[in-house]
VEXNU-320508 format. One record per residue (C-alpha): x, y, z. Coordinates in pm, whole numbers, plus 50000, padded with zeros to 5 digits. Layout:
// VEXNU-320508
<pt px="X" py="Y" pz="Z"/>
...
// end
This chain:
// VEXNU-320508
<pt px="49594" py="47162" pz="52121"/>
<pt px="49478" py="47426" pz="52372"/>
<pt px="49785" py="47357" pz="52584"/>
<pt px="50010" py="47438" pz="52287"/>
<pt px="49811" py="47754" pz="52210"/>
<pt px="49833" py="47866" pz="52572"/>
<pt px="50202" py="47780" pz="52596"/>
<pt px="50286" py="47976" pz="52280"/>
<pt px="50015" py="48241" pz="52322"/>
<pt px="50237" py="48533" pz="52217"/>
<pt px="50339" py="48362" pz="51897"/>
<pt px="49981" py="48248" pz="51834"/>
<pt px="49843" py="48599" pz="51883"/>
<pt px="50118" py="48743" pz="51665"/>
<pt px="50043" py="48494" pz="51388"/>
<pt px="49670" py="48563" pz="51411"/>
<pt px="49730" py="48939" pz="51397"/>
<pt px="49952" py="48901" pz="51089"/>
<pt px="49687" py="48687" pz="50917"/>
<pt px="49428" py="48958" pz="50981"/>
<pt px="49661" py="49228" pz="50846"/>
<pt px="49729" py="49017" pz="50536"/>
<pt px="49357" py="48968" pz="50476"/>
<pt px="49289" py="49342" pz="50513"/>
<pt px="49572" py="49422" pz="50272"/>
<pt px="49434" py="49172" pz="50020"/>
<pt px="49088" py="49323" pz="50041"/>
<pt px="49210" py="49682" pz="50019"/>
<pt px="49400" py="49640" pz="49690"/>
<pt px="49088" py="49597" pz="49471"/>
<pt px="48918" py="49885" pz="49653"/>
<pt px="49210" py="50117" pz="49586"/>
<pt px="49229" py="50008" pz="49222"/>
<pt px="48855" py="50067" pz="49182"/>
<pt px="48899" py="50416" pz="49325"/>
<pt px="49184" py="50486" pz="49082"/>
<pt px="48978" py="50364" pz="48785"/>
<pt px="48684" py="50583" pz="48888"/>
<pt px="48911" py="50887" pz="48919"/>
<pt px="49056" py="50820" pz="48574"/>
<pt px="48706" py="50787" pz="48428"/>
<pt px="48602" py="51117" pz="48589"/>
<pt px="48909" py="51286" pz="48450"/>
<pt px="49069" py="51359" pz="48785"/>
<pt px="49444" py="51330" pz="48787"/>
<pt px="49487" py="51153" pz="49120"/>
<pt px="49670" py="50867" pz="48950"/>
<pt px="49918" py="51120" pz="48815"/>
<pt px="50002" py="51235" pz="49165"/>
<pt px="50034" py="50874" pz="49281"/>
<pt px="50271" py="50786" pz="48999"/>
<pt px="50458" py="51112" pz="49047"/>
<pt px="50523" py="51024" pz="49410"/>
<pt px="50653" py="50682" pz="49312"/>
<pt px="50875" py="50830" pz="49042"/>
<pt px="51008" py="51099" pz="49276"/>
<pt px="51098" py="50828" pz="49526"/>
<pt px="51283" py="50633" pz="49261"/>
<pt px="51470" py="50943" pz="49142"/>
<pt px="51561" py="51027" pz="49499"/>
<pt px="51697" py="50677" pz="49565"/>
<pt px="51908" py="50667" pz="49249"/>
<pt px="52058" py="51013" pz="49234"/>
<pt px="51952" py="51195" pz="49546"/>
<pt px="51760" py="51449" pz="49336"/>
<pt px="51387" py="51507" pz="49318"/>
<pt px="51242" py="51635" pz="48992"/>
<pt px="50918" py="51814" pz="49071"/>
<pt px="50875" py="51928" pz="48711"/>
<pt px="50762" py="51576" pz="48617"/>
<pt px="50455" py="51604" pz="48840"/>
<pt px="50117" py="51720" pz="48711"/>
<pt px="50035" py="52076" pz="48805"/>
// end
């Protein structure tokens, strides 16, 4: 097995790096959601800015226009 790992060391390291990135992404999603829930409970409008950015991106892709009036002020 070690001969195969050594022979394909670039691919093995690449696969290991991608597995670590996937694990970090999986762990970060609940942390981000918890932060969003806490902000909503406090009354901060950070989720509004997040959704506004997503919506602006969608508007920009469809029509080429960005509507800033939809964002919270």
